[in-house]
N, C-alpha and C positions, 0 to 999 in steps of 0.2 A: 253540247249537243246542238245540232242544227235545228231550225224551226220545223222542218219537215218531220224529223224524228220526234220532236216534242208533240206535234200534232197527231202523229200516229199513236203515241203513248196515250194522249188525252182521249182519242177516239176509242181506243181499245178499253181504257178504263171506264169511260162512260157507258160503253156497250155492256161490259160485264156488270156494272152497277145497275143498269137498267134491267138486265136479265135477273139480277139478284132481287131487286125491288118488285119486279113483275112476277117473280117466282116461276119463270120460264124453266121448264124441266125440273121444277121443284128441287129435288135433292142435288142434282148436278149444278144448278145455278147457285144454290146455297153454298156448296162446297167451293166452287171457284170464285165466288163473289165476296164472300165474308171477309177475307183478309184485305181485299182492295177497299171495300167500304170502310172497314175499321181504320185503315191508313188514311183515307180521305177525311173521315170524321176527326181524327187526331190532328191532322195537318190544318184543317179548316176551323178548328176551335177558336182561333184568334183572327180569322178572316170572316167578318160578318156577311159580306156579299156571297162568298163561296159557300159558307155554312148554309145560308138561306137557299142557295141554288140546289145544294144537295138535299136539304129537307123538302124543298118543293118537289123535286124529282121523286123522292121516296113516296110522296103522297099521290103523284100522278106520273108513274114511270113511262107511260106510253106517249106522253106529250112531247112532241119533236122540239118545240120551242124551249121547254125546260131542259131537254137534253143538250141543246145547243148552248144554253146559258151556263150549264155546268161545264161543258167542254171549254168555253171561253175562260171561265174562272180557273179551271184546272191548268190550262195552258199558261196563264199568267203565273200561277204558283210554280209550275215547272220551269218557267223561264227565270224566276227569281231564285230558285233553290235547286241547283244541279244535283245535290246529294238526294234530295227527295225525288227528282226525276229518275236517277239511277235506282233508287229503292223501289219506285213504282214500276219501272221497266222490269226489274227482277221479279216482283210479285206477279206481273202479267206473264212473264216467261214461264214461271213455275205453273201458273194457272193454265197457260197454253199447252204445257206438257201433258196435261190430263186430257182424256178423250172429250169430256164435256167442255173444258176450256178451249180446246182447239176448235171444236165445233162452233162455239160462240164467236171466237175470234175470226174464224173463217167467214162466218156470216157478216161480221162487221167489215172485214177486209174488202170483200167484193172485188172490184177491179184493181185494187191496190195490194193484192195478195203478195206480190214479190217484195214490195217495200215493207210490208208487215213482217214477212219472213226474215228480211235483213235486220229489222229492229229486234226481233225476238229470237234471233239466233237459230238454234237447232230445231225450233218448232216448225213442223211441216204444215204450211198453210195453203199452198196453191195446188193445182192438179198436176203440176209437172214434177 
């Protein structure tokens, strides 16, 4: 996968995790974020810096610096492990196929909606 795709996957994952930790939309955020959070916790169990970034974000999910730190750690993990990148992309695609997940990903995508749509396949993210 190219660096742009990995960055999009990392951004979407951090956005869903942040929503999950913030309990944004309560039930909706829980439904779409739980699998992504569990995948990250499992993958980061042996990566102390990444584990710490995820734990810190869980305590302060609205902190933009902590979101960026997790995004950096996640991009490193995705670059090192293409199978994990594909697994996470699929988890995000499934989450994005739900109304709640699509809403969260659409908010994360912003001006990059077309790129997000390309990464997550049949998930409709843009206005077009």
